[in-house]
C-alpha positions as CSV (number, residue, x, y, z in Angstrom):
1,M,21.6,13.3,-13.8
2,S,21.3,10.9,-11.0
3,S,22.3,10.2,-7.5
4,T,24.5,7.6,-5.7
5,V,24.0,6.3,-2.3
6,F,27.0,7.7,-0.3
7,G,26.0,6.1,3.1
8,V,23.4,5.1,5.4
9,S,22.7,7.2,8.6
10,Y,21.9,5.5,11.8
11,D,20.3,7.1,14.9
12,A,21.7,5.6,18.1
13,A,21.7,6.1,21.9
14,D,25.6,5.5,21.8
15,A,27.2,6.0,18.2
16,K,30.3,4.3,19.2
17,V,28.7,1.3,20.7
18,A,26.3,0.9,17.7
19,A,29.3,1.4,15.3
20,S,31.4,-1.2,17.1
21,F,28.8,-3.9,16.7
22,W,28.2,-3.1,13.0
23,A,31.9,-2.9,12.2
24,A,32.4,-6.3,13.9
25,A,29.4,-7.7,12.2
26,L,30.4,-6.6,8.7
27,S,34.2,-7.2,9.2
28,R,34.9,-3.5,9.0
29,S,36.5,-1.0,11.3
30,V,35.3,2.0,13.3
31,G,36.9,5.2,12.0
32,D,39.2,7.3,14.0
33,G,37.6,9.8,16.5
34,A,34.5,7.8,17.2
35,D,32.6,8.7,20.4
36,A,29.3,8.4,22.1
37,Y,27.9,11.2,19.8
38,S,29.4,10.4,16.3
39,A,31.1,7.3,14.8
40,V,31.5,6.0,11.1
41,V,32.1,2.7,9.7
42,E,33.8,2.8,6.2
43,P,33.9,-0.1,3.8
44,A,37.5,-1.4,3.0
45,D,36.4,-1.6,-0.5
46,P,33.5,0.6,-1.9
47,A,32.1,-2.8,-3.6
48,S,31.4,-3.9,-0.2
49,G,28.7,-1.4,0.5
50,P,28.2,2.3,1.6
51,R,29.7,4.0,4.6
52,I,27.5,4.0,7.7
53,G,27.4,6.9,9.9
54,F,26.1,6.8,13.5
55,R,24.8,9.9,15.4
56,R,23.5,10.1,18.9
57,V,19.9,11.0,19.3
58,P,18.1,11.8,22.6
59,E,14.9,9.8,22.0
60,P,15.0,5.9,22.3
61,K,13.9,3.5,19.6
62,T,10.1,3.0,20.1
63,V,8.8,1.2,17.0
64,K,9.9,-1.1,14.3
65,N,12.6,0.2,11.9
66,R,11.2,1.6,8.5
67,M,14.5,0.4,6.8
68,H,16.8,-2.5,7.8
69,F,20.0,-4.5,6.7
70,D,19.6,-7.8,4.9
71,L,22.8,-9.8,5.3
72,I,23.4,-13.1,3.6
73,T,25.8,-15.9,4.5
74,A,26.7,-19.3,3.3
75,D,27.4,-20.6,6.8
76,F,24.1,-19.7,8.4
77,P,24.4,-21.6,11.9
78,S,27.9,-20.2,12.6
79,E,27.1,-16.7,11.5
80,V,24.0,-16.7,13.7
81,E,26.2,-17.6,16.7
82,R,28.8,-15.1,15.8
83,L,26.2,-12.2,15.7
84,F,24.8,-13.6,19.0
85,A,28.2,-13.3,20.6
86,L,28.6,-9.8,19.3
87,G,25.3,-8.9,21.1
88,A,22.5,-9.5,18.7
89,T,19.3,-11.1,19.8
90,K,16.7,-13.3,17.8
91,L,13.4,-11.8,17.3
92,N,11.9,-14.3,14.5
93,E,12.9,-17.0,12.1
94,V,11.2,-17.9,8.7
95,R,11.4,-21.1,6.9
96,D,9.1,-20.6,3.7
97,G,11.1,-21.4,0.6
98,A,13.8,-19.1,1.9
99,H,15.2,-19.1,5.4
100,W,16.2,-16.2,7.3
101,V,16.3,-15.1,10.9
102,T,15.3,-11.5,12.2
103,L,17.7,-10.3,14.7
104,A,18.0,-7.0,16.7
105,D,21.4,-5.3,17.4
106,P,22.3,-4.2,20.9
107,E,20.2,-1.0,20.6
108,G,17.1,-3.0,19.3
109,N,17.4,-2.3,15.7
110,E,16.2,-5.1,13.5
111,F,18.1,-6.7,10.8
112,D,17.7,-9.9,8.8
113,L,20.3,-12.7,8.2
114,I,19.5,-14.8,5.1
115,E,20.7,-18.3,4.6
116,G,22.4,-18.3,1.0
């Protein structure tokens, strides 16, 4: 017997705002009924990754994420600019064999974009 990843749960100050950013970043859509308390981003195709559920929590983010998304793109400069336009901010950039940038979503949660 084994388990399968059904989804990723994400704490947010505003579930709909966080879901809207990630839906746009991943070329997905926010599920029906999304509001500030609860929202879901489903993959169009299960091969493109798990569902992402967003739930409002009362406390703000205070420390670095213990888990984060690693995104990869072949058009690194354009994708960085697109994510900036969606509300991401740059935290760090690494060029050490591999090249990636650590970004924060509009709620300050870190994620990496890898050139690939």
